BADREN-210474 format. One record per residue (C-alpha): x, y, z; residue in one letter. Coordinates in steps of 0.5 Angstrom, whole numbers, plus 500, padded with zeros to 3 digits. Last residue first. Example, Ala and Ser with C-alpha at 12.3 -4.5 7.8 and 13.67 -1.06 7.14 Angstrom:
2
527498514S;525491516A;
//
This chain:
435
347111040R;350118041G;352116048L;348122052A;342121047Q;342113048K;342114055Y;336119055A;332115050K;333108054L;331111061C;325114058R;323108055A;324104061R;321109066A;314108061E;314101062T;315101069N;310106071D;313112075V;312113083I;308106084P;302108087E;302109095P;301104101Y;296107106Q;290104101S;292097103T;296092099G;303094103Y;302097109E;306092113P;312095109V;318092112W;317085115K;311084110K;316086104I;321081107Y;316075108E;312077101M;312069100K;315070093P;321074095D;326073090F;323072084K;316075085T;320081088L;325082082Q;319081077S;316087080D;323091081P;324090073N;332091073F;334095067I;339092062R;340098057F;346101060Y;350094059P;352091066M;359094069T;366091069D;369098070T;364104071G;359108067S;353103067G;349106072A;348099076V;356098075W;357105077Q;353104084W;357098085N;364101084G;362107088V;360103094N;365098093A;371103093S;368108098A;366102103D;360103107Y;359097112D;354101117L;351104111L;347110112K;351116110R;355113104A;348110102F;346117101Y;352119098H;352113093E;344115091G;346122089W;352120086R;348115081W;344121078D;337121078I;334118072L;328116076L;327109073H;334108071K;338111077V;333111082L;330104080L;337101079S;340103086A;334100089V;334093085V;342093086M;341094093R;336089094V;340083092R;345085097N;341086103H;341093106M;344095113F;344101117G;338098121T;332103121A;334107115N;337101111L;331096112E;327102110R;330103104M;330095102G;323095104A;321101099D;325098093V;322091094L;315094095P;315099089Y;310104091G;316109091T;315111099K;322108102G;324114105H;330115101C;326114094W;320118096A;326124098E;329123091F;322123088E;321130091K;328132089Q;327130081N;334129079N;332129072R;339127069W;341129062A;347123061I;353127059R;357124065D;356117062Y;361119056E;367119061P;367112062R;370111069Y;364116071A;366122076S;366122084D;370117087I;372115079T;378120079Q;382115083P;383110078F;388106080F;387106087D;379106086L;380100081S;384096086M;379097092M;373095087Y;377088085F;379087092E;372087094R;370083088W;375078090I;371077097L;365076093E;368071089S;370067096L;363067098W;361064091T;367059091R;363052093E;369047094P;370050101Y;376050105Q;378057100T;373061104A;376060111E;383062108T;380068105V;376070111L;383069116Q;387073111R;382079111I;383080118S;377081122V;376088126T;379091120G;374097120F;371095113R;372088114L;368088120H;362092117L;363087111A;362081115V;354081114H;354074113S;349073108T;344068107G;339069113K;333069110I;327074108A;332078103P;333072098F;339073093D;344070098R;341063099K;343058094K;350061092A;352062100Y;350055102D;357053104E;359060106I;353061111V;355058117S;362060117K;360067117Y;360070124E;364076126I;358079130P;353084128P;352091130F;345093133V;344100132A;343104139E;348110137S;352113143E;352121142I;357125138F;360132139G;367130139M;367131147Q;360127147Q;364121144L;369121150T;376122149I;381118154D;387120157K;393115157L;393109162P;399108165Q;405107160T;410101158K;411102150Y;409095147F;415090146N;412085150T;407084145F;412081141Y;409073140K;402076140E;403079133T;403073129P;402075122Y;397070119A;399067113K;394068107L;399071102H;404066103F;399060102S;399062095T;394066090L;397069084N;393064080N;387066084L;388073082W;389072075R;382068074K;379074078K;382079074Y;380075068P;373075071T;372082073F;373087067V;378093068T;384090069Y;390094071P;396095066T;402091067K;402089060D;401082062D;395084066K;395086073V;394083080V;400084084E;402090081Q;396094085G;394089091E;393082093L;390079100I;387086102V;387090108Q;394089110D;399091105K;404095109F;406103111T;413106113K;414113115F;421114118E;422120122I;428125120Q;424131122H;423133115Q;421126113A;416126118L;412132114F;413129107S;410122109G;405126113L;403129106E;403123102A;399119108D;393125107R;393125100K;393117100K;387117105A;383122101Y;384118095P;382111098E;387106098Y;389105105D;396102106H;398100114N;401104119T;408105122Y;411111124V;419111126A;424114131A;419118135V;421122141D;415124144Y;411130146D;413134140N;412129135I;405127137I;403135138E;405136130K;402129129W;395131131A;395138127N;396134121A;391129122P;386133124K;384133131D;381128136Y;387124139K;388118142L;394114145L;392107146L;395104153S;401099155S;402094161G;400088157H;393088160N;393095158Q;393094151L;387089151E;383095154K;386100149D;384095144I;377094147A;376102147E;378103140I;373097138Q;367101142N;369108139Y;369105132I;362102133F;360108136T;363112130V;359107125R;353108128A;352116127D;348118133D;350126131R;348125124D;351129118E;358127118L;362132115H;366134122D;368126123L;372126116I;377132117E;376131124K;380125124D;379121131F;386119131I;388112134F;395111136L;399105139C;406106142L;411101140V;418100144T;424100139N;427094135G;422094129S;419088131K;413091134L;412095128A;413090123R;407086127Y;403092127L;404093120G;401086118A;396086123N;394078125D;392080132H;391087135L;385089131R;382096128L;385095122D;382101118R;386106121R;391104127F;397108127W;403104130F;408109133I;416107134T;420109140L;426113142P;425115150K;423122150K;417121155D;413127156M;
//
C-alpha cells in the first residue's frame, strides 16, 4: 500500500463532507486526507434485527460520501471490524501522520477513543478530536462554580447567553477538497457481507423550515405534521447542528430552538454523568420494586394495552421506526408508572426500534418520565392516557390510522385500571423513597 504520509479523517456521527469541524481541520493539516468509516462490530454484532433500518441509513449515506469523494479523485476507506483491529491494519497499510475525528460523548465512544489515543501515541501518531455535533459542550455551559447544570431552565439561559455568531459559523470544507488523498475507488463492503439486508424503511428528508414557526402550536398533535423528524439526521450527522440552530434563531418563536438545546442538555448530562446510561441519576430511585411483568411488557411492545393512544404509538414505532414526541411521553409513563416496569426495559426497546435513537436523549427522557433523572418531573406526576387522548387526538385521527379495531370487540380491555395503577405506583415510589 501507499506509504506517503497522510492524515486520516474518521467519520462517526458526522456523515457529511460539508460543514464538518474535524474534516475541515484535517484538510488544513498539511497532509493529504484519506477518509475512513468503520462498520463497528462492537456495535453491529449486538443488533437484534438483520434488517435494522439504521444500518441501511448509514450504509446509504456512506455510499453517497464515497461517490462525492470519487468526484474529487479520492475514495472512502471502509472497514468492517472492531476498531482496535481495524486501526492495526490501517497503520500497517498506510503511513499515518495523524488521525482527526469529532468528539463523541457516549460512554462506549469515550472509552474507545481513549484506547485509540494510547495506541496511536505508541506509534507516534497524533490523535485530534473536535467539537462538531453540539454548539456548546462541557465547560462552555456550566454554573459559576464550574459544576454542570442538572436543571434545564438555567442551563438554557446560560446556553443562550453564551451563544455567539462564532459558534454558528460553518466550516468551509469545500475550499480544501483538493487536499483529499488521490486514489482509485477503494474496496467496497456490502450489507450482506456484514450479515444485514436492506431495510424497507422510509427515511425522512432533511426538511424542517416548514414546521419551525408553528412548532409550538402543532407539535403535540400526532395526527398532523407538526414536527420535523430531523432527529434522525442529527443522530448520524447528515445535517449540521450549526445549520439548524442558525435557522432556528431567525424566528421569534423559539420552541423548536429550545428542543435543540434540550438535545445538548441531555448530551452533556450523559457526558458529565456517564453512569446514568444504565443507572438512575438519583440513586434512591433504583430501590423501586419494579413488577417487571413479562406478559404485560409484551402487550406494551405490540401495542395491545387497551389504551389506544399508547397502542397507536407503539404500532407507529414498530411499523416506521418513529413515534410522535408527545406520544412517547404517554407511552413511557404507562410502562413505568401504570405497569411498574423498569424504565430500562423501555429504553432498551426504544434503542432497538427508534430510527433516531440517541442514547443521551433516550436515557434522559426515560429517566425524566421515571422521575429518576436530572431535570425531571415529580414522581407523583402520572400521565392519564385517556385524558391525553382526548386533549391531543380529539378527532381520533391518529387512533384510526394505527388502531383501526378500536371500538370493536377485537380491541382488548385496558391492561390495568387507571385509578388502581396510579395508587399502586405512588405506593411503590413512596416505599422506595421513604416518603
